C-alpha positions as CSV (number, residue, x, y, z in Angstrom):
1,X,0.3,0.1,0.3
2,X,1.8,3.5,-1.0
3,X,2.4,5.9,1.5
4,X,0.4,8.6,1.2
5,X,1.7,11.0,4.0
6,X,3.2,13.7,1.4
7,X,2.7,17.1,-0.6
8,X,4.5,18.4,-3.4
9,X,4.3,22.0,-5.4
10,X,6.2,22.7,-7.9
11,X,9.6,22.9,-6.6
12,X,9.2,20.6,-3.6
13,X,7.9,17.1,-2.3
14,X,7.3,16.5,1.4
15,X,6.9,13.7,2.9
16,X,5.5,13.9,6.6
17,X,5.9,11.4,9.4
18,X,7.6,10.4,12.4
19,X,10.4,8.6,11.1
20,X,14.0,7.2,12.4
21,X,16.3,7.8,9.5
22,X,19.3,8.4,7.3
23,X,20.5,10.9,4.5
24,X,23.7,10.8,2.2
25,X,22.1,14.4,1.7
26,X,23.3,17.3,3.3
27,X,23.6,17.9,6.5
28,X,22.6,14.3,6.5
29,X,23.7,11.5,9.3
30,X,21.4,8.9,11.2
31,X,18.1,10.9,13.4
32,X,14.6,11.4,13.8
33,X,12.6,13.8,11.8
34,X,8.9,14.7,11.2
35,X,10.0,14.9,6.8
36,X,12.0,14.9,4.5
37,X,12.1,17.1,1.2
38,X,12.8,17.0,-2.4
39,X,13.7,20.7,-3.6
40,X,13.8,21.8,-7.0
41,X,16.4,24.5,-6.7
42,X,16.2,28.1,-8.5
43,X,18.8,30.2,-9.5
44,X,19.5,31.8,-5.7
45,X,21.4,28.4,-5.1
46,X,24.2,30.1,-7.0
47,X,24.0,32.9,-4.9
48,X,25.1,31.0,-2.0
49,X,26.4,27.7,0.0
50,X,24.4,24.8,-0.4
51,X,24.0,24.4,2.9
52,X,22.4,27.6,3.7
53,X,20.3,27.3,0.9
54,X,19.2,23.5,1.9
55,X,18.5,26.3,5.5
56,X,16.4,28.3,3.7
57,X,14.2,26.0,1.8
58,X,12.9,24.4,5.3
59,X,12.5,27.4,6.7
60,X,10.2,28.9,3.5
61,X,8.2,25.6,4.2
62,X,8.2,26.0,8.8
63,X,10.2,22.7,8.5
64,X,12.1,22.0,11.6
65,X,13.5,18.0,12.1
66,X,14.4,16.7,8.4
67,X,16.4,15.8,6.0
68,X,16.8,17.4,3.0
69,X,18.0,16.8,-1.0
70,X,18.3,19.6,-3.6
71,X,17.8,18.5,-7.8
72,X,17.9,20.7,-10.5
73,X,15.5,18.2,-12.1
74,X,11.6,19.4,-12.0
75,X,9.2,17.7,-10.0
76,X,7.2,17.2,-13.1
77,X,10.2,14.3,-13.7
78,X,9.4,12.9,-10.2
79,X,8.2,9.0,-10.0
80,X,6.4,7.4,-6.7
81,X,6.2,3.7,-6.8
82,X,5.4,1.7,-4.1
83,X,5.3,-2.3,-3.2
84,X,3.5,-3.2,-0.2
85,X,5.5,-1.6,2.4
86,X,7.8,0.3,0.6
87,X,7.1,3.8,-1.3
88,X,10.2,5.3,-3.9
89,X,10.1,9.1,-3.8
90,X,13.0,9.3,-7.4
91,X,13.4,12.7,-9.2
92,X,16.2,11.3,-11.7
93,X,17.6,13.7,-14.3
94,X,21.2,12.5,-16.7
95,X,23.4,13.4,-19.3
96,X,26.5,12.0,-17.8
97,X,27.9,11.2,-14.5
98,X,28.9,15.4,-14.5
99,X,25.7,16.7,-14.9
100,X,22.1,16.2,-12.9
101,X,21.4,13.8,-9.8
102,X,19.1,11.2,-8.8
103,X,18.0,11.8,-6.0
104,X,15.6,9.2,-3.5
105,X,13.4,9.2,-0.7
106,X,12.4,5.7,0.3
107,X,9.8,4.7,3.4
108,X,9.8,1.8,4.6
109,X,6.7,1.3,7.0
110,X,8.9,-1.5,9.1
111,X,10.8,-1.5,11.9
112,X,14.3,-1.8,10.7
113,X,17.4,-2.9,12.6
114,X,20.2,-0.2,11.7
115,X,22.2,-2.6,9.5
116,X,18.9,-3.7,7.3
117,X,18.9,0.4,6.9
118,X,22.4,0.5,5.7
119,X,21.8,-2.4,3.6
120,X,18.6,-0.7,1.9
121,X,20.8,2.0,0.8
122,X,23.1,-0.4,-0.6
123,X,19.5,-2.7,-2.3
124,X,18.0,0.8,-3.4
125,X,21.7,2.2,-5.3
126,X,21.8,-1.5,-7.1
127,X,18.2,-1.0,-8.9
128,X,19.1,2.6,-9.4
129,X,22.0,1.6,-11.1
130,X,20.1,-1.4,-13.0
131,X,17.7,1.2,-14.2
132,X,20.5,3.2,-16.1
133,X,21.5,0.3,-17.5
134,X,19.0,-0.9,-18.7
135,X,17.9,2.4,-20.4
136,X,21.5,2.7,-22.0
137,X,23.4,4.2,-19.8
138,X,26.5,3.4,-19.3
139,X,27.7,4.6,-15.4
140,X,26.0,3.9,-12.1
141,X,24.5,7.3,-11.1
142,X,26.3,10.8,-10.8
143,X,28.0,13.0,-8.8
144,X,25.7,14.3,-6.7
145,X,23.2,11.4,-6.0
146,X,21.3,11.0,-2.8
147,X,19.0,9.1,-1.2
148,X,16.8,9.1,2.2
149,X,16.0,6.2,3.9
150,X,13.2,6.7,6.2
151,X,11.7,4.1,8.8
152,X,8.0,4.5,10.7
153,X,9.5,2.1,13.3
154,X,6.0,0.5,12.9
155,X,5.1,-3.0,11.7
156,X,7.1,-6.6,11.5
157,X,10.6,-5.9,12.5
158,X,13.5,-6.2,9.7
159,X,16.8,-7.4,10.3
160,X,17.9,-7.7,6.6
161,X,17.3,-5.3,3.2
162,X,19.5,-6.9,0.9
163,X,18.2,-7.6,-2.6
164,X,17.5,-11.5,-1.8
165,X,15.7,-10.3,1.7
166,X,11.6,-9.8,1.7
167,X,12.0,-6.3,2.6
168,X,14.6,-5.9,-0.3
169,X,12.9,-7.3,-3.0
170,X,10.1,-4.7,-2.6
171,X,12.9,-1.9,-2.3
172,X,14.4,-3.1,-5.5
173,X,11.1,-3.6,-7.8
174,X,10.1,0.1,-6.0
175,X,13.2,1.9,-6.4
176,X,13.8,0.3,-10.3
177,X,10.8,1.3,-11.3
178,X,10.4,5.0,-10.2
179,X,14.1,5.3,-11.2
180,X,13.7,4.0,-14.6
181,X,10.2,6.3,-14.9
182,X,11.2,9.6,-14.1
183,X,14.9,8.8,-16.5
184,X,11.7,8.1,-19.1
185,X,10.1,11.3,-18.1
186,X,13.4,12.9,-18.2
187,X,14.7,11.9,-21.7
188,X,11.4,13.5,-23.4
């Protein structure tokens, strides 16, 4: 069942909830958050540091406990795919490994071990890379790709999230599908 507690405007996706998560994005790491966002930058991005820009975006939406991602990919290219208790939110736009980015916010409606959360990054990255190869790209990602893993810490306890695990298969399918759809949208 898709995770439904999110909001989108013309520049920003915000996923709300009570999460324990981790992020590879700016100001990332491990923490409890109330939301994660993915924001399509404006020209203001080039007038300040990326961290200052990220903080300004969060402040403009009234966000305090968050993970944030930045992209140049318009929200019209956002793809949302769910498989049971896993929902992937992906914006993907690439020209080559040095241009554009692929951002993924993954909501896992389960309790996860910390090692399973780390496995989730690996599994999602493998799925993203597979989508790139299947669509004819000859690289596994870009310089600025980022991922946020959000666990609701409710539901089944998952010790593993590798691609052969029950949860990992759902992660793989949702991320592969969302990345593929967003990349196809980008190429049009």
